[in-house]
Steps between C-alpha positions, in 0.01 A plus 500: 500500500387678188206373303554187294472564127188375319497206260562253776317211664517264796508160326259227593658213692451268203732713284838335423738499796877505547480365852350508848627671815511316834625618841616196695388449864757496778526414868465860622178557307151405618558176311770399749297239691352367174807477273499121485144508361519810283834456321378196304213715368749764382710229337195358322397844372859572390525166319172556312603852401848389388351242264362793299693820577767651725503563873625810681538412869580741781686342797569683824871405502763291321445202731133486408587535131725196527228309682244588232740401224535159663123454545431583137781278374361209703161562340652481152455868420719615210757739657509700177142604576582636848630847587575536872562839664571604860243753623380556856137413565247481778249282318436320172197652327658599167160575344476803728859622539608412145488744207209548264633517145323714240589500132562857382542556128611140467756515782455375858489739795509349849285689748607471864198600707518556875440183702405565863401156628135511387411833653754491782396164647850346482864608479594571140807728494725238341232358270421846368860523375522157334407614148750789503775280640437231239503766229833634627640145479392478137233238565267663249773580252558860398129583482377822659340504845295785645416537869136595553393687814174309526411202718390218270537123518513284190239263638249783524472566125410275209558608138334366185792632293266723301453797730262362766595458866299291749542579870324537835397811688565341840871469421592793277285753687564356844702643792876512453491478120504789251287752690348604166135512403364244256500751214853623581633147520337404171672793331837416655482133410384585150814707448739257669365169372334597174161385632239772436218263600480385864242246615440513876362228726352603834426152631695178545770380735645190663512466876863496617622720215734781616490692170160668540360315201769467234338433165733205437326310780156569353465554124743467209494569129572183301460692174368845417140377507510239780529526879554198725388574855489338840148381566348358819215250505476456879234734647634429849850621417589848636633597153182398318309830505791716386601263222139480381485880485829504311360253247213739444739789447700299248181416309430872466844585356543555129795464265640801316271398210195508729442124531464303825808310605500123478513402867658177624428414865775309678412225748499575872748305717419390852587742780853466636621623836838581648615329820342784701167450324526808277351463151752466215427661159490198267383576146568417137509846341863531612633320191810603301498514120830399334620442148295195392378421853290608796603410855197462727510476881345182638420401857446121507131580475220341296448839332854492353402290199197716420706819517770352276237390247347848492836661434592245234191616313621861533852423375466238223849573364679466834581213732314552829711372791387465860750591774428402860502834684366401841828602663470854362165571664650532849636841398177611333590463132533254217677436170441818299587714802853355507580571135538790257519436127757691294400578138690353208622846394731507805854372449574335834853537628717215633492396863735678742494252791 
């Protein structure tokens, strides 16, 4: 694509939203054996979103759309808030296959980056086409969409809405991603996203994470001067050393005005394992900011209450709501990974399913 015009910005997640995108799980996805456990989590997320804004939901076929409509109706979700569309999918991680929306001269522009299954780890041919197919169905209204020949996942970048991007070297500069140098990628993202300032983290990561260290599992802006981050207070935990080093890196970062960031450590949940003994990536940084609310993943863990309290202090004007996300961990992700917010400047089209 040609270069995006200046005078644009990637909004912060706390900016007003029109809705949230979900891609519903189905029997032929990796969720197949876990549908009975995972669908109630999707319904809970959908219900919390619909209390505050609209939902755009991709369903692999008309039968699934009808099934989802019934689930949401049974949960008391207002059907006027729900826009269902039939789009083929392999998986459900809308944060990474969904569009990033920049505001250019006051108008939204949806950027459809290449999604290749986190560096070629998993099949992604159908998921890479979801944003374009939804756009063709009018899901995002008549707003412009541009395809970008650059591998980038939404969970790998965090914007403060004022020109600063927070990300990790291990993901963006890793194998199977852009293939660009750090300086080249900074320039490209500055042009595309309106973020001339990129803050890089070298350390940090959760065992069991397939994303090569997505920033949304590690550290998140809660305002332009505050970063909430996943801490670890267990020296015997395999993640301890890397998360300690990350905390040190965060302490060395400075705002655009030259001040240290206010840092908010999030409690550390107990280790969780899959049936085969593999470590699952439980953490609290994977929260979703909505209009007037923040949805926070919880894990039936004593640390849940401490993490919720920390985030309530970060978002005094929003209701902070815990959502049990234990069922999501079996596929290596959590709440934020499943969702993509859609800015208020978008005029969402009606459902087509």
